KERO-900224 format. One line per field, with one value per residue (C-alpha): residue in one letter; chain; x, y, z. Coordinates in steps of 0.1 Angstrom, whole numbers, plus 5000, padded with zeros to 4 digits. Layout:
! KERO-900224
residu A	...
chaine A	...
px X	...
py Y	...
pz Z	...
! end
This chain:
! KERO-900224
residu M	L	E	P	I	R	V	V	V	A	G	A	T	G	K	V	G	R	E	V	C	R	A	L	L	R	E	P	G	F	R	L	A	G	A	V	A	R	S	G	A	G	R	D	V	G	E	L	L	G	S	E	P	V	G	V	P	V	S	R	S	L	D	E	A	L	A	R	C	T	G	D	P	P	Q	V	L	V	D	F	T	T	A	E	A	A	R	E	T	L	P	A	A	I	R	K	Q	M	A	P	V	V	G	T	T	G	L	S	R	A	E	L	A	A	L	A	A	A	C	R	E	A	G	V	G	G	A	F	V	A	N	F	A	I	G	A	M	L	M	M	R	F	A	A	E	A	R	R	F	F	P	H	V	E	I	I	E	M	H	H	H	T	K	L	D	A	P	S	G	T	A	I	R	T	R	E	R	L	E	A	A	R	G	D	L	Q	G	P	S	V	P	V	H	S	V	R	L	P	G	L	V	A	H	Q	E	V	I	F	G	G	P	G	Q	T	L	T	I	R	H	D	A	T	S	R	E	S	Y	V	P	G	V	L	L	A	C	R	W	V	L	A	H	P	G	E	V	A	F	D	L	E	E	M	V
chaine A	A	A	A	A	A	A	A	A	A	A	A	A	A	A	A	A	A	A	A	A	A	A	A	A	A	A	A	A	A	A	A	A	A	A	A	A	A	A	A	A	A	A	A	A	A	A	A	A	A	A	A	A	A	A	A	A	A	A	A	A	A	A	A	A	A	A	A	A	A	A	A	A	A	A	A	A	A	A	A	A	A	A	A	A	A	A	A	A	A	A	A	A	A	A	A	A	A	A	A	A	A	A	A	A	A	A	A	A	A	A	A	A	A	A	A	A	A	A	A	A	A	A	A	A	A	A	A	A	A	A	A	A	A	A	A	A	A	A	A	A	A	A	A	A	A	A	A	A	A	A	A	A	A	A	A	A	A	A	A	A	A	A	A	A	A	A	A	A	A	A	A	A	A	A	A	A	A	A	A	A	A	A	A	A	A	A	A	A	A	A	A	A	A	A	A	A	A	A	A	A	A	A	A	A	A	A	A	A	A	A	A	A	A	A	A	A	A	A	A	A	A	A	A	A	A	A	A	A	A	A	A	A	A	A	A	A	A	A	A	A	A	A	A	A	A	A	A	A	A	A	A	A
px 3383	3369	3385	3374	3355	3384	3365	3372	3348	3345	3336	3355	3354	3318	3290	3282	3316	3332	3305	3313	3350	3346	3324	3344	3377	3355	3334	3353	3346	3355	3388	3391	3412	3414	3398	3389	3378	3386	3396	3420	3442	3473	3461	3454	3417	3420	3434	3405	3381	3398	3416	3451	3466	3451	3475	3451	3458	3431	3434	3420	3408	3402	3435	3455	3437	3438	3477	3485	3465	3486	3476	3446	3429	3395	3366	3337	3336	3310	3303	3288	3299	3281	3265	3292	3321	3300	3295	3334	3342	3317	3323	3360	3355	3329	3354	3382	3353	3347	3315	3296	3273	3262	3243	3250	3218	3213	3220	3192	3172	3190	3223	3215	3202	3235	3255	3233	3239	3276	3276	3258	3278	3312	3295	3296	3271	3257	3237	3221	3202	3183	3184	3201	3183	3163	3134	3134	3130	3102	3086	3087	3072	3041	3034	3030	3005	2989	2986	2963	2935	2945	2940	2951	2991	3018	3054	3070	3111	3132	3171	3200	3205	3235	3221	3225	3195	3159	3138	3158	3165	3143	3112	3119	3120	3092	3069	3078	3067	3036	3027	3036	3015	2982	2994	2989	3026	3009	2986	2998	3028	3026	3034	3068	3076	3113	3124	3162	3170	3196	3194	3174	3193	3171	3134	3104	3064	3042	3005	2977	2944	2904	2872	2875	2908	2946	2973	3010	3039	3070	3106	3134	3173	3190	3221	3243	3249	3214	3229	3259	3238	3223	3258	3274	3246	3249	3286	3280	3250	3268	3296	3271	3254	3277	3260	3227	3216	3192	3179	3162	3174	3141	3157	3188	3172
py 6283	6250	6231	6232	6200	6180	6166	6143	6148	6117	6130	6160	6169	6161	6186	6187	6176	6210	6230	6212	6217	6253	6256	6237	6259	6293	6284	6289	6257	6235	6223	6201	6175	6153	6148	6114	6114	6092	6123	6149	6125	6142	6177	6202	6207	6248	6247	6225	6248	6276	6292	6293	6260	6250	6219	6194	6169	6148	6113	6077	6065	6071	6052	6074	6104	6093	6089	6123	6139	6159	6162	6148	6122	6133	6132	6134	6117	6135	6113	6124	6096	6066	6037	6015	6032	6042	6005	6005	6035	6039	6009	6015	6051	6039	6012	6042	6065	6086	6096	6095	6123	6108	6123	6096	6079	6045	6023	6000	5999	5970	5987	6017	5998	5979	6011	6025	5996	6001	6033	6026	5999	6018	6046	6074	6094	6091	6109	6095	6120	6119	6156	6180	6212	6229	6234	6198	6190	6215	6201	6164	6177	6200	6169	6144	6171	6177	6136	6134	6151	6138	6100	6105	6117	6110	6123	6136	6142	6158	6156	6164	6136	6126	6111	6075	6065	6068	6075	6099	6091	6122	6109	6075	6089	6116	6087	6067	6099	6099	6065	6065	6095	6077	6046	6025	6012	5980	5999	6007	6025	6063	6065	6082	6094	6104	6127	6132	6160	6184	6214	6206	6204	6187	6195	6177	6179	6164	6163	6157	6154	6156	6166	6198	6208	6200	6211	6209	6213	6218	6223	6233	6235	6255	6252	6227	6256	6247	6215	6230	6246	6211	6194	6216	6215	6174	6176	6195	6173	6139	6148	6160	6128	6097	6064	6082	6079	6104	6097	6133	6165	6174	6151	6171	6205
pz 2313	2301	2277	2241	2230	2211	2177	2150	2119	2092	2061	2062	2026	2020	2017	2051	2065	2054	2069	2102	2098	2090	2123	2146	2133	2141	2173	2207	2227	2200	2186	2153	2163	2132	2096	2079	2042	2014	1992	1998	2018	2032	2024	2051	2060	2061	2023	2012	2031	2011	2038	2057	2068	2104	2109	2106	2075	2060	2069	2051	2084	2118	2132	2112	2122	2159	2153	2142	2172	2197	2232	2249	2229	2207	2227	2199	2164	2138	2111	2077	2056	2040	2058	2045	2060	2090	2099	2103	2115	2146	2166	2165	2176	2206	2216	2218	2243	2215	2216	2184	2168	2133	2107	2080	2070	2056	2086	2097	2130	2140	2134	2152	2186	2181	2181	2209	2232	2222	2237	2267	2275	2270	2289	2261	2249	2213	2188	2159	2143	2108	2103	2127	2112	2137	2111	2103	2142	2143	2112	2127	2160	2142	2120	2148	2167	2133	2130	2157	2137	2104	2096	2060	2054	2029	2029	1998	2005	1979	1975	1953	1928	1943	1975	1978	1999	1993	2013	2034	2071	2075	2056	2078	2110	2103	2093	2126	2147	2124	2131	2168	2172	2163	2181	2149	2148	2133	2107	2070	2066	2059	2024	2014	1978	1970	1945	1931	1909	1903	1920	1951	1985	2010	2012	2028	2027	2051	2035	2055	2036	2050	2038	2023	2033	2033	2055	2044	2067	2046	2055	2032	2038	2015	2024	2047	2070	2083	2100	2119	2150	2157	2153	2178	2202	2198	2206	2238	2248	2245	2264	2290	2288	2292	2283	2272	2233	2214	2182	2177	2181	2200	2229	2234	2230
! end
């Protein structure tokens, strides 16, 4: 029988981090080896999730979480924090031979390239994905296909009012794929409109226009549970592909 994948979650008390922790505790083949967060430090993850204690306390730092780990060292770091926190945590994890699975947005292209290079040099797999939802992956794929036929396109991304970055990482990645689809990387950038309002979760429309017609491709995430299957898939992928890096969920499917 295969040993479970040992995972540390950074941002464990956040909206997405909580869902990832629930999944790791529930799904066979995974073990929640540690949890890192600024809030809830010292408390048991299970209690924070409203269930029985699971023997995994929340730590303030990756080093603290690793010091608390028993048995074999963790293999994967799942990071859903902020760009500021990730700049410190991710390089440290890679140096410790932990494969990063990153949904944190706000990191620049140069920063992502440097992290990818560090993964390759360390011989660990890495996944730096703007959106782990399967529906969002399909939205970007379908939009890239439609772009071949429509020269006019704009993106509207809508998120909860507490989201820090705008435009979203999903919108930025969608724009990159739209521009690459027509080979116009040096041309005008595809416009992106950002909306931040209470009541929203994560939504995006890609609207194409042509003579006498429009085409709208839309994805709605109504719960952070939508990201979990993609995150678990990425955890498996990074261990199966040492030294390789993915920037889209589609590369791992």
